[in-house]
C-alpha positions, 0 to 999 in steps of 0.5 A: 359142272361148268355152271355159275349160279348168280343170285341178285337179292335186290331183284330177287332173281337167279340166273344160271351161267355157263362157266366162261372160258375166261374163268377156265384158266383160273384153277379152283375156288380161289382162281374163280373167286379172285377172277370174278371179284376182280372183274365185276367189283368197282375198287371203291365199292364199300364192303357192306354195299349191295353191290359188293359180291359174295362168291362161294366156289368149289375147288377143282377136285370137289366131288372126286374120289381124291382124298381131302379134296372137298374144299370151297372158297368164301370170298368178298371185299372184307368189311375188316380190312377193306380189301380181299377177304377169304375163308376156305372150308372142307366138309360135305357142303362143297361136294353138295353144291357141285352135285347140285350142278354148280362150281360157283355161286355168286351173291349180289344185293340186299333183300328187303325181307330175310330170305334164304337161298334153296339149291337142289338138283341144279335148280335154285330158289330164293325162299322167304325167311320171315318165319325164322326171324329171331331164331338162332342159327341152329335153330333156323337150320332145324327149322328149315330141315323140318320144313323141307323134310318133315 
């Protein structure tokens, strides 16, 4: 896809970026995440500071016919250790992100109201989630699906 989606929750802005040649030499989710965090985050930034970045990045074979290849990484400066924090997962999410047109999503900032990110067919929106406040994770997922598809 060769695109990164940047989300600034403080400014309520979304920006699409081409994947720079500097990032193409880093392979996959861990490589992208490491490079983005290293380049963009001041090492003295506290983990829960809105300036911290949260990076979701797909693996290099995501979306291909290669078996067991639908992988993605979520990485940031960890609140637990104050250092690197990373989680790796599989399933449909990585392929859906890639087919929506993005290799990575970089989230930064803090919204004043509850919001969620809607990504679909190469477009993205920051949408209000006020109506979902107080719901559990499962209830929120069901409510958003009902809102989108009836």
